[in-house]
N, C-alpha and C positions, 0 to 999 in steps of 0.2 A: 453471621456476617453478611453485609449488604450484597456482596458479589455472588453469594450462593444462589440468588434468584436468577442470575444470568447463566450460571455454568451447570450443565447437565452432568449426571453421574456417569456418563459414557466413558469408556476407556479404550485404549488401543486394541483391546480384545475384540471389539466390534470389527476392526479392520482385519485382524489376524484370522478371524473366523470367516472372512469373505474371500473367496477364491478370486484369482485374477480373471477367470472366465465367467462373465455375467451375461444376463439376457442382453442380446445385442440391441434390443429396443429400449433399454434403460440406461440413461446417462446419469451417473452420480456426479454432483457438483458440490465440491467442498468449499466452504467459506471460512475466512479468518475472523469474521465478525458475527455478532449475534443477530437474531431476527430484529427487523426494524432499522437496520443499519443501511448505509449507502450500498455496500456490497450485496446485501440481501435484496434491496429494491431492484438493483441492476439484475441480479440473478432471477428474480421473479419475472422481469420483462423478457429475459433471455429464454426462460422456461416457456412462457406463454407463446413467444414467437416460434420457437422450435416445434412445440406441440401443434400450433396452428398450421405452420408451413409443411409439416410432415403428415398432416391430416390425422393426427393421433397415433401414428405408427411409432413415434418416439416419446417416451416418458422421461422427463427430467426430474430427478429426485434431488432436492436441495438439502444440504447438510450444513447448517449453521455451526458456528463455534460451539464446541461442547458435544456435538453429535458424533464426532469422529475422535474425540480426545481433546486435550488442552495444550499439547506441545505442537507448535507450528511445524516442526520437523516431521512429526508423525503424519501430518497432512501431506507434506511434500513427498515423503517416502511412499505414501499410499498412491499418489498420482504417478510417481515414477514406476511403481510396481504394477499399476493397472487396476488396483482394487477400487480406486476412484478415478473416473475418466478425466475430469477437468476440475479446476478450482482456481482460487486466487492465491498469489504469492506477493508479499511486499518486502519490508525491510529484512525480516528474518530469512528470506529466500537467498540472501547472500551466502549463507552457509552451504547451500546446495548448488547455486549458480553464482559464483563470485562476480561475474560480469554484471549481474543484475543490480549490484550496488551503485551502478551509474545513476540510478534514479533517486539515490539518496544524497547526491552531491548538492551542496547548497549554492544558491545564487547562480544557477545556470538556466533556470526556466524563465520565460517571459512573465512580466507582471500581469498580463492579460491571460486569465485562466482558460478562456476559450481557445486562444491561440495555442496554449500549452496542450490542451486536449487534442487539437487537430494535428499538431506536430508529432505528438507521441503515437498517434494512430495512423500516420501517413506511411505509405509504402517506403518512402525515403528512409525512415527509421525502422518501423516494425518489420518490414520485409527485407531489411538489409542483411547481407550474407553474414556479417559478424554477429549481429544480434540473434539471428536464427540459429547459427551454429553454436552459440554459447549455450543455448537451451538443449538443442538436439544432442550435444555431447553428453547430456545428462538424461537422455530418454524423455525429454520434454519438448513441447513446441509452444512458442508464444503466439497467442491468438488475438489479443487486444490489450490496451492499456486503459486503466480507469483512474484518472486523477480524482482524488476525493476531497480536494480543498487544501488550503494552506495549512501547514503544520504550525501550531500555535504553542508557544512556551507558557507554562504556568510555573509559578514560584512563590515562595513565602517572602520574597523581597523584590523590590522594583528592579527591573533590568532594562537599562537603556544604552549601556556601553559595554565593551568587553571587560572593563574593570569591574563592572557590577556582577558579571557572571563568573569572575575569578573564583576557582575552587568550589563552585556550586555543585552539589551532588545531584546531577540531573539524570533521570532515567532515560535510556535510549534502548531501542530494540537490539537484539543480540546480533550486531553487525559491526565488523571491524572498521568500516569506513565511517560510520556514524560516530564511533568512539574517537577516531582520528579527528573528525570534524570538531567535536565539542572539546577535545583537548586543545585543538588549535585556537579555539575561542578562549581557552583558559579554564574551562569547567572541569569537573571530575565526573565523567560519565560512568554510569553503572547500569547493568542489565538486570531487570526484574521481570518475571513472568507477568503477562497481562492480567491474569486472574488474581495475582497477588498484589497488584500495584496500588489499589485503593488503600489497603491496610498499611502498605509500606510508606505511602505518603502521610497517612494518618499518624503513624508511629515515628515518623522522622527518619526512616531508613533511606528515604530519598527526599531531597529538598525541592526538586523541580521535575517537570514532566514535559513531554513533547507529543502532541496528538492533534489531529484535525478537530475543529470545534465540535462536530457532532459526537465524537468519541468522548471528549471531555464531559459532554452533557449526559450521554446515555450511560456512562459508567460513573457519573457523579463525582469525577475527580475535582471539580470546582468546589466541592464542599470542604475539601481539606487543603486548599491552596488560596493564597491571598491576592495574587496578581495573574492576569492573562496578558501576554506580550505578543503583539502582532509584528513580526519582523520580516514577513514575506520572504523567508530564506528558501523555502521549498514547499512543494505540494506533496501530500501523501499520495503515492501512486501504487496501485495494485495491478499486477500483471495477470491477465487471464491466461492460464497455462493448461495444456492438454497433454495426456500421455501420448508420446510420439507414435508408438505402435498402434494405439487405438485410432488416432487421427489418420495415420497413413492407411489404415484398413477401411476407412469410410469410403463410400462411393464418391465419385467426382461431384455428383449432385448434392450430396450431404455436405461436402467441404465448401461448395459454392454457397449453400444455404447458410452455413456458419459465418462465412465471410460477409455475406450480405447483412446478416443480423448484427454482427459486431460493428459494421459500418453505420447502420441505423442507430445503434446504441451509443455512438460517440456523442451525438448531440443530447440524447436522452440522459446519458450518464452525467454529462456536464450539468444539465438542468436539475437532475436529482440531487447532486452534491451541493449545488448552489442553494436550492430550496432547503435542504436539510441543515446546512450550516447557518443560513440566515435565521431559520426558525429556532434552531437549538441555541444560538447565541442570545436570542431574545428570551428564551426560557431561562438560561443561566442568569441573565440580568434580572429577571423578575423574581428568581428564587434565592438570590444571594446579593451580597454587597461587594462582590469581587471587583477589584480595580482593573480597568481596561487600559492598557498602554499600547499606542500605535506609534512605532518608531518613525521618525522622519527619514527622508532620503539620506541626509548626512549621517544619521545614526546607523542606518542600514549599511552605508558604505564602509563604516568602520568594521563591521562584521564581515562584509563582502571581501575586504582586503585580507582578513584573517583566514577566510575560507579558500582563497585562490590556490595556495600551495597544495591543498588536499587533492586537487585534480591530478597532480603528478603522483601523489601517494596511491591513488586509484590505479593509474596506469602501471606504476611499478609493481603493484600487488597482483593485478590480474593479467597483464601482458597485452599482446598485440590486439586481440579481439576487443578488449576493453577500450583501447585507444581508438580503434576503428569505429566502435559503437558510439563513443563520445563524439567523434567527428560527424557521424551520421545524424546524431541527435541535434547537434548545433545547426547543421545544415537544414534539418527538418523544421526547426523553430524559425530559422531565417525565412524559409519558403512560406511557412504558414503566416508569418507576420506580413509578408508581401502579398498574401492572398493567392499564392501559386498552388 
């Protein structure tokens, strides 16, 4: 199977055999994505900067998807337990940190992707009490946000209106808010493991898919879909998380170093994802005859109206910290748009 070339034979046994007490000079960094991805490129820069600024006293070990297992929950559990010190969490993180589903809400992010990156990483949002507490209650700490580009729909039928998406069996990450969102659009969302998705699309177990462009290309999902639909409904955002005990045990100088590096990587991360998504879209176009659909503002508005009630679903599901985090995020986007 095509995906076998991407997925290592590693199992959770790797983590189980690793004690929570590790060489203090080694930081393990778990990724949700394979080598050559946006997360991997970001992590390589993080590794280089940490090792440079610590003058070689800290070694950052990168663990791409498959090196720690294939279940995202296994990665998050390992970070919570301290077997892995830091890593990325995205849509599936909602099962561990329910408030993190905020970043899956559709039509709340600015159309300008650079403004989005700035807002997400501003102190107004990232350092807000509600957002920090949401993670610390689960033995984690949010260190940065990495927007990886617009989520793009693929399907075997053209989708331009909510009527077109009616009953479409579209794959979403295992996240209750994403399921609620696509039900609001009229689709029939289903959750399928990332490593099984290519064959599921090929065999018709799923009729549609949601990924940033680079993921559609690197996992070759475009080979088994007829349309790519750009609705600008949300960006794919990965949160850089650390084990709270590990982070709190670092020296003040090391914490300051991490903060400085993540601030530097806001721009670099944006540039990485922009380049990857532009290049990968050209690759998809050159290797296939897939049909590209870009929704108009009026067409997007039809989906936007369907998505609005899901904000209240999010608040009802996760409670006060979620509502406060949503307020902080909208405030951060407003300030970033004004250049504040």
